[in-house]
C-alpha positions as CSV (number, residue, x, y, z in Angstrom):
1,M,-65.4,11.5,91.8
2,N,-67.3,12.7,94.8
3,L,-70.1,10.3,96.1
4,K,-72.5,13.2,96.3
5,V,-72.0,14.1,92.6
6,I,-72.5,10.4,91.6
7,Y,-75.7,10.2,93.6
8,H,-77.0,13.5,92.2
9,N,-76.2,12.3,88.6
10,F,-78.0,9.0,89.4
11,R,-81.1,10.9,90.7
12,V,-81.3,13.2,87.6
13,G,-80.9,10.3,85.2
14,Q,-83.4,8.3,87.2
15,V,-86.1,10.9,86.7
16,A,-85.5,11.0,83.0
17,I,-85.4,7.3,82.5
18,Y,-88.3,6.4,84.8
19,G,-90.6,8.7,82.9
20,V,-89.8,7.0,79.6
21,L,-90.0,3.5,81.1
22,T,-93.4,4.3,82.7
23,M,-94.8,5.6,79.4
24,I,-93.5,2.5,77.5
25,N,-95.0,0.3,80.2
26,F,-98.4,2.1,80.0
27,V,-98.5,1.8,76.2
28,I,-97.8,-2.0,76.2
29,I,-100.1,-2.8,79.1
30,S,-103.0,-0.7,77.8
31,H,-102.7,-2.5,74.5
32,T,-102.3,-6.0,75.9
33,L,-104.9,-5.9,78.6
34,T,-107.8,-4.3,76.7
35,I,-109.9,-5.2,73.7
36,V,-107.9,-2.7,71.7
37,K,-105.4,-5.4,70.8
38,Y,-108.1,-7.1,68.6
39,I,-108.9,-3.8,66.8
40,I,-105.7,-1.9,66.4
41,P,-102.2,-3.4,66.0
42,L,-99.5,-2.3,68.4
43,S,-97.6,-0.5,65.6
44,V,-100.5,1.8,65.1
45,W,-101.5,2.0,68.8
46,V,-98.1,3.3,70.0
47,P,-98.1,6.4,67.7
48,L,-101.7,7.1,68.6
49,V,-101.1,7.0,72.3
50,M,-97.9,9.0,72.1
51,L,-99.7,11.7,70.0
52,G,-102.5,11.8,72.6
53,V,-100.0,12.1,75.5
54,I,-98.1,14.9,73.7
55,L,-101.2,16.9,72.9
56,T,-102.6,16.4,76.4
57,S,-99.3,17.5,77.9
58,I,-99.3,20.6,75.8
59,I,-102.8,21.5,76.8
60,V,-102.1,20.8,80.5
61,G,-98.9,22.8,80.4
62,K,-100.6,25.7,78.8
63,Q,-103.3,25.7,81.4
64,F,-100.7,25.3,84.2
65,K,-98.8,28.3,82.8
66,K,-101.9,30.4,82.6
67,I,-103.4,29.5,86.0
68,Q,-100.7,28.3,88.4
69,L,-97.9,30.6,87.5
70,G,-100.2,33.6,88.0
71,T,-101.1,32.2,91.4
72,D,-97.4,31.7,92.3
73,S,-96.6,35.3,91.2
74,N,-99.5,36.6,93.4
75,E,-98.1,34.7,96.4
76,V,-94.6,36.0,95.8
77,F,-95.8,39.5,95.6
78,R,-98.0,39.2,98.6
79,H,-95.0,38.0,100.7
80,S,-92.5,40.5,99.2
81,P,-94.0,44.0,98.8
82,E,-90.5,45.4,98.2
83,L,-90.1,43.2,95.1
84,M,-93.5,44.2,93.9
85,K,-92.7,47.9,94.2
86,T,-89.3,47.5,92.6
87,L,-90.8,45.6,89.6
88,R,-93.5,48.3,89.2
89,L,-90.9,51.1,89.3
90,I,-88.7,49.3,86.7
91,L,-91.7,48.8,84.4
92,E,-92.8,52.4,84.8
93,G,-89.3,53.6,83.7
94,Q,-89.4,51.6,80.5
95,E,-91.1,52.3,77.2
96,K,-94.9,51.8,77.6
97,T,-96.7,48.9,76.0
98,V,-100.1,47.4,76.5
99,I,-98.7,44.4,78.4
100,K,-96.5,46.6,80.6
101,E,-99.4,48.9,81.4
102,K,-101.4,45.8,82.4
103,W,-98.6,44.7,84.7
104,I,-98.2,48.1,86.2
105,N,-101.9,48.4,86.9
106,Q,-102.0,44.9,88.5
107,L,-99.0,45.7,90.6
108,K,-100.6,48.9,91.8
109,E,-103.7,46.9,92.7
110,Y,-101.6,44.5,94.7
111,E,-99.9,47.4,96.6
112,T,-103.2,48.8,97.7
113,N,-104.4,45.4,99.0
């Protein structure tokens, strides 16, 4: 096996494992070092924290998708007017829908700026 492939596999696995280990570490430390250990047992604390983390991740991911990806698209179009015009022409050639019309209008607006 190639050393580069082994190193790449290590890095990909490391990212996955370290995320899980960090979360486990946070849950245990947050329970042990706070007053929560006297109120809520660890067997209840872990599911509560995990549910909170999952819900927070979903909300943050939704906001990221709504805000940041739109900004990224704007930057891509600003630096590549050919791509913007090509996408607009492709959309204009397809069946019209409300979403496609919205995209076409926004792309036309980008072209004029």
